[in-house]
Jmol script that loads the backbone (N, CA, C; Angstrom):
load data "model"
ATOM      1  N   LEU A   1      14.228  75.771  99.269  1.00  0.00           N
ATOM      2  CA  LEU A   1      13.098  75.136  99.709  1.00  0.00           C
ATOM      3  C   LEU A   1      12.752  74.357  98.828  1.00  0.00           C
ATOM      4  N   LEU A   2      12.735  75.087  97.743  1.00  0.00           N
ATOM      5  CA  LEU A   2      11.939  74.499  96.620  1.00  0.00           C
ATOM      6  C   LEU A   2      12.644  73.687  96.013  1.00  0.00           C
ATOM      7  N   LYS A   3      13.386  73.588  96.195  1.00  0.00           N
ATOM      8  CA  LYS A   3      14.314  72.677  95.484  1.00  0.00           C
ATOM      9  C   LYS A   3      14.256  71.281  96.196  1.00  0.00           C
ATOM     10  N   GLU A   4      14.245  71.385  97.702  1.00  0.00           N
ATOM     11  CA  GLU A   4      13.771  70.183  98.670  1.00  0.00           C
ATOM     12  C   GLU A   4      12.623  69.910  98.405  1.00  0.00           C
ATOM     13  N   ILE A   5      11.913  69.791  97.706  1.00  0.00           N
ATOM     14  CA  ILE A   5      10.463  69.713  97.694  1.00  0.00           C
ATOM     15  C   ILE A   5      10.028  69.320  96.512  1.00  0.00           C
ATOM     16  N   ARG A   6      11.018  70.046  95.154  1.00  0.00           N
ATOM     17  CA  ARG A   6      11.263  69.265  94.150  1.00  0.00           C
ATOM     18  C   ARG A   6      11.898  67.780  93.986  1.00  0.00           C
ATOM     19  N   ARG A   7      13.261  67.417  95.187  1.00  0.00           N
ATOM     20  CA  ARG A   7      13.785  66.358  94.854  1.00  0.00           C
ATOM     21  C   ARG A   7      13.122  65.494  95.697  1.00  0.00           C
ATOM     22  N   GLU A   8      11.816  65.660  96.727  1.00  0.00           N
ATOM     23  CA  GLU A   8      10.742  64.253  97.159  1.00  0.00           C
ATOM     24  C   GLU A   8      10.219  64.219  96.785  1.00  0.00           C
ATOM     25  N   ALA A   9       9.118  65.525  95.478  1.00  0.00           N
ATOM     26  CA  ALA A   9       8.275  65.047  94.506  1.00  0.00           C
ATOM     27  C   ALA A   9       9.159  63.677  94.246  1.00  0.00           C
ATOM     28  N   THR A  10       9.809  64.162  93.831  1.00  0.00           N
ATOM     29  CA  THR A  10      10.964  62.858  92.286  1.00  0.00           C
ATOM     30  C   THR A  10      10.624  61.526  92.896  1.00  0.00           C
ATOM     31  N   LEU A  11      11.260  61.425  93.973  1.00  0.00           N
ATOM     32  CA  LEU A  11      11.754  60.663  94.729  1.00  0.00           C
ATOM     33  C   LEU A  11       9.886  60.166  95.096  1.00  0.00           C
ATOM     34  N   LYS A  12       9.243  60.049  95.195  1.00  0.00           N
ATOM     35  CA  LYS A  12       7.832  59.643  95.553  1.00  0.00           C
ATOM     36  C   LYS A  12       7.115  59.332  94.045  1.00  0.00           C
ATOM     37  N   SER A  13       7.333  59.945  93.017  1.00  0.00           N
ATOM     38  CA  SER A  13       7.169  59.706  91.535  1.00  0.00           C
ATOM     39  C   SER A  13       7.911  58.700  91.577  1.00  0.00           C
ATOM     40  N   ARG A  14       9.190  58.210  91.513  1.00  0.00           N
ATOM     41  CA  ARG A  14      10.280  57.025  90.999  1.00  0.00           C
ATOM     42  C   ARG A  14       9.625  56.132  91.690  1.00  0.00           C
ATOM     43  N   GLU A  15       9.291  56.536  92.707  1.00  0.00           N
ATOM     44  CA  GLU A  15       7.977  55.200  93.954  1.00  0.00           C
ATOM     45  C   GLU A  15       7.465  54.592  92.947  1.00  0.00           C
ATOM     46  N   LYS A  16       6.695  55.513  93.082  1.00  0.00           N
ATOM     47  CA  LYS A  16       5.277  54.870  92.676  1.00  0.00           C
ATOM     48  C   LYS A  16       5.235  54.605  90.914  1.00  0.00           C
ATOM     49  N   THR A  17       6.348  55.458  90.172  1.00  0.00           N
ATOM     50  CA  THR A  17       6.255  54.149  89.092  1.00  0.00           C
ATOM     51  C   THR A  17       6.918  53.163  89.005  1.00  0.00           C
ATOM     52  N   ASP A  18       8.185  52.718  89.709  1.00  0.00           N
ATOM     53  CA  ASP A  18       8.244  51.682  90.105  1.00  0.00           C
ATOM     54  C   ASP A  18       7.690  50.318  90.788  1.00  0.00           C
ATOM     55  N   ALA A  19       6.540  51.015  91.719  1.00  0.00           N
ATOM     56  CA  ALA A  19       5.711  49.978  91.551  1.00  0.00           C
ATOM     57  C   ALA A  19       4.778  49.462  90.834  1.00  0.00           C
ATOM     58  N   ILE A  20       4.246  50.882  89.743  1.00  0.00           N
ATOM     59  CA  ILE A  20       3.389  49.612  88.537  1.00  0.00           C
ATOM     60  C   ILE A  20       4.744  49.062  87.907  1.00  0.00           C
ATOM     61  N   ALA A  21       5.329  48.824  87.561  1.00  0.00           N
ATOM     62  CA  ALA A  21       6.371  48.976  86.621  1.00  0.00           C
ATOM     63  C   ALA A  21       6.500  47.252  87.458  1.00  0.00           C
ATOM     64  N   ALA A  22       7.181  47.077  88.474  1.00  0.00           N
ATOM     65  CA  ALA A  22       7.258  45.942  89.149  1.00  0.00           C
ATOM     66  C   ALA A  22       5.846  44.703  88.427  1.00  0.00           C
ATOM     67  N   THR A  23       5.404  45.569  88.981  1.00  0.00           N
ATOM     68  CA  THR A  23       3.261  45.215  89.802  1.00  0.00           C
ATOM     69  C   THR A  23       2.923  44.464  87.839  1.00  0.00           C
ATOM     70  N   ILE A  24       2.737  45.889  87.266  1.00  0.00           N
ATOM     71  CA  ILE A  24       2.594  44.789  85.396  1.00  0.00           C
ATOM     72  C   ILE A  24       3.399  43.919  84.734  1.00  0.00           C
ATOM     73  N   ASN A  25       5.434  44.222  85.387  1.00  0.00           N
ATOM     74  CA  ASN A  25       5.741  43.335  84.210  1.00  0.00           C
ATOM     75  C   ASN A  25       5.509  41.848  83.879  1.00  0.00           C
ATOM     76  N   PRO A  26       5.132  41.277  84.921  1.00  0.00           N
ATOM     77  CA  PRO A  26       5.041  39.726  84.587  1.00  0.00           C
ATOM     78  C   PRO A  26       3.759  39.690  84.363  1.00  0.00           C
ATOM     79  N   LEU A  27       2.503  40.347  83.653  1.00  0.00           N
ATOM     80  CA  LEU A  27       1.938  40.218  82.846  1.00  0.00           C
ATOM     81  C   LEU A  27       1.869  40.597  81.699  1.00  0.00           C
ATOM     82  N   LEU A  28       3.235  41.355  81.604  1.00  0.00           N
ATOM     83  CA  LEU A  28       2.998  41.855  79.147  1.00  0.00           C
ATOM     84  C   LEU A  28       4.082  40.750  79.396  1.00  0.00           C
ATOM     85  N   PRO A  29       4.094  40.581  78.092  1.00  0.00           N
ATOM     86  CA  PRO A  29       5.285  39.669  77.087  1.00  0.00           C
ATOM     87  C   PRO A  29       6.615  40.287  77.943  1.00  0.00           C
ATOM     88  N   GLU A  30       7.862  39.295  77.304  1.00  0.00           N
ATOM     89  CA  GLU A  30       8.484  39.589  77.736  1.00  0.00           C
ATOM     90  C   GLU A  30       9.686  40.371  77.058  1.00  0.00           C
ATOM     91  N   ALA A  31       9.349  40.894  75.974  1.00  0.00           N
ATOM     92  CA  ALA A  31       9.559  41.285  74.717  1.00  0.00           C
ATOM     93  C   ALA A  31       9.578  42.921  75.019  1.00  0.00           C
ATOM     94  N   ARG A  32       8.711  42.863  75.861  1.00  0.00           N
ATOM     95  CA  ARG A  32       7.529  44.761  75.964  1.00  0.00           C
ATOM     96  C   ARG A  32       8.240  44.802  77.812  1.00  0.00           C
ATOM     97  N   ARG A  33       8.648  43.759  78.398  1.00  0.00           N
ATOM     98  CA  ARG A  33       8.855  45.161  79.908  1.00  0.00           C
ATOM     99  C   ARG A  33      10.174  46.135  79.965  1.00  0.00           C
ATOM    100  N   GLN A  34      11.041  45.650  78.809  1.00  0.00           N
ATOM    101  CA  GLN A  34      12.075  46.549  79.465  1.00  0.00           C
ATOM    102  C   GLN A  34      11.536  48.115  78.713  1.00  0.00           C
ATOM    103  N   ALA A  35      10.411  47.859  78.324  1.00  0.00           N
ATOM    104  CA  ALA A  35       9.574  49.597  77.416  1.00  0.00           C
ATOM    105  C   ALA A  35       9.462  50.552  78.410  1.00  0.00           C
ATOM    106  N   SER A  36       9.308  52.007  78.181  1.00  0.00           N
ATOM    107  CA  SER A  36       9.547  52.861  79.092  1.00  0.00           C
ATOM    108  C   SER A  36       7.772  52.263  79.576  1.00  0.00           C
ATOM    109  N   LEU A  37       7.813  52.889  81.087  1.00  0.00           N
ATOM    110  CA  LEU A  37       6.259  52.827  81.877  1.00  0.00           C
ATOM    111  C   LEU A  37       5.611  53.663  80.316  1.00  0.00           C
ATOM    112  N   SER A  38       5.116  55.225  80.208  1.00  0.00           N
ATOM    113  CA  SER A  38       4.584  55.772  79.385  1.00  0.00           C
ATOM    114  C   SER A  38       4.410  55.129  77.922  1.00  0.00           C
ATOM    115  N   ARG A  39       4.898  54.021  78.152  1.00  0.00           N
ATOM    116  CA  ARG A  39       5.003  53.469  76.014  1.00  0.00           C
ATOM    117  C   ARG A  39       3.808  51.834  76.551  1.00  0.00           C
ATOM    118  N   LYS A  40       4.197  51.837  77.656  1.00  0.00           N
ATOM    119  CA  LYS A  40       3.412  50.476  78.005  1.00  0.00           C
ATOM    120  C   LYS A  40       1.762  50.919  78.494  1.00  0.00           C
ATOM    121  N   ALA A  41       1.585  52.325  79.332  1.00  0.00           N
ATOM    122  CA  ALA A  41       0.415  52.519  79.624  1.00  0.00           C
ATOM    123  C   ALA A  41       0.025  52.721  78.358  1.00  0.00           C
ATOM    124  N   VAL A  42       0.481  53.769  77.167  1.00  0.00           N
ATOM    125  CA  VAL A  42      -0.744  53.802  75.534  1.00  0.00           C
ATOM    126  C   VAL A  42      -1.253  53.005  74.880  1.00  0.00           C
ATOM    127  N   TRP A  43       0.440  51.713  75.664  1.00  0.00           N
ATOM    128  CA  TRP A  43       0.086  50.517  74.835  1.00  0.00           C
ATOM    129  C   TRP A  43      -1.727  49.402  75.160  1.00  0.00           C
ATOM    130  N   VAL A  44      -1.084  49.757  76.933  1.00  0.00           N
ATOM    131  CA  VAL A  44      -2.049  49.357  77.168  1.00  0.00           C
ATOM    132  C   VAL A  44      -3.423  49.587  76.601  1.00  0.00           C
ATOM    133  N   LEU A  45      -3.516  50.772  76.711  1.00  0.00           N
ATOM    134  CA  LEU A  45      -4.368  51.499  76.859  1.00  0.00           C
ATOM    135  C   LEU A  45      -4.817  51.759  75.488  1.00  0.00           C
ATOM    136  N   ALA A  46      -4.552  50.878  74.285  1.00  0.00           N
ATOM    137  CA  ALA A  46      -4.794  50.586  72.472  1.00  0.00           C
ATOM    138  C   ALA A  46      -5.348  49.888  72.772  1.00  0.00           C
ATOM    139  N   SER A  47      -4.827  49.061  73.729  1.00  0.00           N
ATOM    140  CA  SER A  47      -5.299  47.716  73.277  1.00  0.00           C
ATOM    141  C   SER A  47      -6.474  46.925  73.946  1.00  0.00           C
ATOM    142  N   THR A  48      -7.486  48.507  74.743  1.00  0.00           N
ATOM    143  CA  THR A  48      -8.437  47.937  75.408  1.00  0.00           C
ATOM    144  C   THR A  48      -9.288  47.888  74.689  1.00  0.00           C
ATOM    145  N   PRO A  49     -10.622  46.631  74.302  1.00  0.00           N
ATOM    146  CA  PRO A  49     -11.181  46.650  73.097  1.00  0.00           C
ATOM    147  C   PRO A  49     -12.022  48.384  73.643  1.00  0.00           C
ATOM    148  N   GLY A  50     -12.883  48.427  72.440  1.00  0.00           N
ATOM    149  CA  GLY A  50     -13.747  49.857  72.821  1.00  0.00           C
ATOM    150  C   GLY A  50     -13.042  50.676  72.460  1.00  0.00           C
ATOM    151  N   VAL A  51     -11.114  50.714  72.759  1.00  0.00           N
ATOM    152  CA  VAL A  51     -10.771  52.546  72.638  1.00  0.00           C
ATOM    153  C   VAL A  51     -10.455  52.873  71.375  1.00  0.00           C
ATOM    154  N   THR A  52     -10.658  53.343  71.023  1.00  0.00           N
ATOM    155  CA  THR A  52     -10.297  54.107  69.043  1.00  0.00           C
ATOM    156  C   THR A  52      -9.767  55.319  69.552  1.00  0.00           C
ATOM    157  N   SER A  53      -9.463  55.748  70.214  1.00  0.00           N
ATOM    158  CA  SER A  53      -8.322  56.695  70.397  1.00  0.00           C
ATOM    159  C   SER A  53      -7.192  56.904  71.811  1.00  0.00           C
ATOM    160  N   VAL A  54      -6.038  57.414  72.399  1.00  0.00           N
ATOM    161  CA  VAL A  54      -5.132  57.376  73.076  1.00  0.00           C
ATOM    162  C   VAL A  54      -4.693  59.115  73.131  1.00  0.00           C
ATOM    163  N   LEU A  55      -5.173  59.700  73.874  1.00  0.00           N
ATOM    164  CA  LEU A  55      -4.993  61.071  74.315  1.00  0.00           C
ATOM    165  C   LEU A  55      -3.227  61.412  75.348  1.00  0.00           C
ATOM    166  N   ASN A  56      -2.740  61.825  74.225  1.00  0.00           N
ATOM    167  CA  ASN A  56      -1.232  61.540  75.693  1.00  0.00           C
ATOM    168  C   ASN A  56      -0.422  62.695  75.247  1.00  0.00           C
ATOM    169  N   GLY A  57      -0.040  63.627  76.327  1.00  0.00           N
ATOM    170  CA  GLY A  57       1.090  64.043  75.832  1.00  0.00           C
ATOM    171  C   GLY A  57       1.386  64.785  74.440  1.00  0.00           C
ATOM    172  N   MET A  58       2.235  66.316  74.216  1.00  0.00           N
ATOM    173  CA  MET A  58       2.856  65.782  73.342  1.00  0.00           C
ATOM    174  C   MET A  58       4.446  66.380  73.797  1.00  0.00           C
ATOM    175  N   ARG A  59       4.871  66.609  74.587  1.00  0.00           N
ATOM    176  CA  ARG A  59       5.559  67.261  75.285  1.00  0.00           C
ATOM    177  C   ARG A  59       7.223  67.778  74.367  1.00  0.00           C
ATOM    178  N   THR A  60       7.925  66.773  73.517  1.00  0.00           N
ATOM    179  CA  THR A  60       8.739  66.728  72.646  1.00  0.00           C
ATOM    180  C   THR A  60       8.309  65.753  71.271  1.00  0.00           C
ATOM    181  N   PRO A  61       8.960  65.979  70.291  1.00  0.00           N
ATOM    182  CA  PRO A  61       8.830  65.165  69.084  1.00  0.00           C
ATOM    183  C   PRO A  61       9.620  64.123  69.618  1.00  0.00           C
ATOM    184  N   ALA A  62      10.623  63.948  70.148  1.00  0.00           N
ATOM    185  CA  ALA A  62      10.733  62.192  70.858  1.00  0.00           C
ATOM    186  C   ALA A  62       9.980  61.336  71.269  1.00  0.00           C
ATOM    187  N   TYR A  63       9.133  62.208  72.352  1.00  0.00           N
ATOM    188  CA  TYR A  63       7.829  61.832  72.990  1.00  0.00           C
ATOM    189  C   TYR A  63       6.953  61.203  72.500  1.00  0.00           C
ATOM    190  N   VAL A  64       7.069  62.010  71.336  1.00  0.00           N
ATOM    191  CA  VAL A  64       5.300  61.871  70.076  1.00  0.00           C
ATOM    192  C   VAL A  64       6.046  60.538  69.529  1.00  0.00           C
ATOM    193  N   ALA A  65       7.427  60.828  68.810  1.00  0.00           N
ATOM    194  CA  ALA A  65       7.870  59.041  68.155  1.00  0.00           C
ATOM    195  C   ALA A  65       7.849  57.803  68.819  1.00  0.00           C
ATOM    196  N   GLU A  66       8.389  58.140  70.162  1.00  0.00           N
ATOM    197  CA  GLU A  66       7.882  57.194  71.056  1.00  0.00           C
ATOM    198  C   GLU A  66       6.666  56.191  71.647  1.00  0.00           C
ATOM    199  N   SER A  67       5.425  57.617  71.868  1.00  0.00           N
ATOM    200  CA  SER A  67       4.241  56.495  71.705  1.00  0.00           C
ATOM    201  C   SER A  67       3.834  56.620  70.513  1.00  0.00           C
ATOM    202  N   LEU A  68       4.081  57.126  69.877  1.00  0.00           N
ATOM    203  CA  LEU A  68       3.524  55.947  68.222  1.00  0.00           C
ATOM    204  C   LEU A  68       4.182  54.837  67.367  1.00  0.00           C
ATOM    205  N   GLY A  69       5.580  54.427  68.358  1.00  0.00           N
ATOM    206  CA  GLY A  69       6.010  53.102  68.294  1.00  0.00           C
ATOM    207  C   GLY A  69       5.242  52.118  68.582  1.00  0.00           C
ATOM    208  N   ILE A  70       4.435  52.979  69.176  1.00  0.00           N
ATOM    209  CA  ILE A  70       3.417  50.902  69.691  1.00  0.00           C
ATOM    210  C   ILE A  70       2.280  50.577  69.051  1.00  0.00           C
ATOM    211  N   LEU A  71       1.837  51.641  68.279  1.00  0.00           N
ATOM    212  CA  LEU A  71       1.468  51.210  66.807  1.00  0.00           C
ATOM    213  C   LEU A  71       2.033  50.218  66.311  1.00  0.00           C
ATOM    214  N   ARG A  72       3.481  49.535  65.810  1.00  0.00           N
ATOM    215  CA  ARG A  72       3.915  48.358  65.197  1.00  0.00           C
ATOM    216  C   ARG A  72       3.735  47.092  65.756  1.00  0.00           C
ATOM    217  N   TRP A  73       3.045  47.660  67.746  1.00  0.00           N
ATOM    218  CA  TRP A  73       3.215  45.883  68.688  1.00  0.00           C
ATOM    219  C   TRP A  73       2.093  46.018  68.158  1.00  0.00           C
ATOM    220  N   PRO A  74       2.013  44.280  68.113  1.00  0.00           N
ATOM    221  CA  PRO A  74       0.388  44.264  68.420  1.00  0.00           C
ATOM    222  C   PRO A  74       0.000  43.540  69.863  1.00  0.00           C
ATOM    223  N   LEU A  75      -1.428  43.926  69.688  1.00  0.00           N
ATOM    224  CA  LEU A  75      -2.586  44.369  70.765  1.00  0.00           C
ATOM    225  C   LEU A  75      -2.064  43.581  71.604  1.00  0.00           C
ATOM    226  N   LEU A  76      -2.242  43.845  72.920  1.00  0.00           N
ATOM    227  CA  LEU A  76      -2.411  42.984  73.882  1.00  0.00           C
ATOM    228  C   LEU A  76      -3.563  42.284  74.748  1.00  0.00           C
ATOM    229  N   ALA A  77      -2.869  40.720  73.958  1.00  0.00           N
ATOM    230  CA  ALA A  77      -4.724  40.255  74.315  1.00  0.00           C
ATOM    231  C   ALA A  77      -5.453  40.640  75.915  1.00  0.00           C
ATOM    232  N   GLN A  78      -4.244  40.668  76.917  1.00  0.00           N
ATOM    233  CA  GLN A  78      -6.017  40.272  78.333  1.00  0.00           C
ATOM    234  C   GLN A  78      -5.128  41.626  78.612  1.00  0.00           C
ATOM    235  N   VAL A  79      -6.259  42.595  78.561  1.00  0.00           N
ATOM    236  CA  VAL A  79      -6.151  43.569  78.923  1.00  0.00           C
ATOM    237  C   VAL A  79      -6.194  44.136  80.866  1.00  0.00           C
ATOM    238  N   ARG A  80      -7.390  43.567  81.232  1.00  0.00           N
ATOM    239  CA  ARG A  80      -7.481  43.752  82.032  1.00  0.00           C
ATOM    240  C   ARG A  80      -6.728  42.432  83.435  1.00  0.00           C
ATOM    241  N   PRO A  81      -6.559  41.721  83.228  1.00  0.00           N
ATOM    242  CA  PRO A  81      -5.056  41.117  84.172  1.00  0.00           C
ATOM    243  C   PRO A  81      -3.840  42.624  84.814  1.00  0.00           C
ATOM    244  N   VAL A  82      -4.047  43.250  84.228  1.00  0.00           N
ATOM    245  CA  VAL A  82      -3.341  44.465  83.836  1.00  0.00           C
ATOM    246  C   VAL A  82      -3.734  45.452  84.773  1.00  0.00           C
ATOM    247  N   TYR A  83      -5.197  45.666  83.571  1.00  0.00           N
ATOM    248  CA  TYR A  83      -5.587  47.413  85.244  1.00  0.00           C
ATOM    249  C   TYR A  83      -6.103  46.624  86.954  1.00  0.00           C
ATOM    250  N   GLU A  84      -6.221  45.457  87.042  1.00  0.00           N
ATOM    251  CA  GLU A  84      -6.827  45.185  88.304  1.00  0.00           C
ATOM    252  C   GLU A  84      -6.040  44.924  89.327  1.00  0.00           C
ATOM    253  N   ALA A  85      -4.377  43.959  88.343  1.00  0.00           N
ATOM    254  CA  ALA A  85      -3.060  44.213  88.889  1.00  0.00           C
ATOM    255  C   ALA A  85      -3.289  45.972  89.566  1.00  0.00           C
ATOM    256  N   VAL A  86      -2.513  47.534  88.520  1.00  0.00           N
ATOM    257  CA  VAL A  86      -2.198  48.445  89.295  1.00  0.00           C
ATOM    258  C   VAL A  86      -4.039  48.746  90.082  1.00  0.00           C
ATOM    259  N   ASP A  87      -5.208  48.797  89.757  1.00  0.00           N
ATOM    260  CA  ASP A  87      -6.233  48.700  90.412  1.00  0.00           C
ATOM    261  C   ASP A  87      -5.918  48.323  92.072  1.00  0.00           C
ATOM    262  N   SER A  88      -5.121  47.176  91.934  1.00  0.00           N
ATOM    263  CA  SER A  88      -4.784  47.127  93.144  1.00  0.00           C
ATOM    264  C   SER A  88      -3.905  47.608  94.349  1.00  0.00           C
ATOM    265  N   ILE A  89      -2.803  48.322  93.346  1.00  0.00           N
ATOM    266  CA  ILE A  89      -1.561  48.529  94.373  1.00  0.00           C
ATOM    267  C   ILE A  89      -2.111  50.698  94.291  1.00  0.00           C
ATOM    268  N   ARG A  90      -3.306  50.530  93.591  1.00  0.00           N
ATOM    269  CA  ARG A  90      -4.019  52.413  93.947  1.00  0.00           C
ATOM    270  C   ARG A  90      -3.640  52.352  95.307  1.00  0.00           C
ATOM    271  N   GLU A  91      -3.285  53.883  95.766  1.00  0.00           N
ATOM    272  CA  GLU A  91      -3.621  54.295  97.573  1.00  0.00           C
ATOM    273  C   GLU A  91      -4.632  55.084  97.448  1.00  0.00           C
TER     274      GLU A  91
END
end "model"
wireframe off; spacefill off
backbone 0.3
color backbone group
């Protein structure tokens, strides 16, 4: 039973993350569309005017390194459309 519940939860989570990625990708530069959703999210947050730090989990050293990689990216010029797009698909 737990295995089936976990499988269903994984499928629902994947559906939501796929929907978010499909919604925000057109708003991002082509070069960033293939990045992981977590990287895109941290980048949008770090690009938001007034945000001086972004907290995220530090599950593994590889995850931390992936997140830190966005520090070399130029800031996203227009973050509001991304927030509005994600807000429009919230349940």
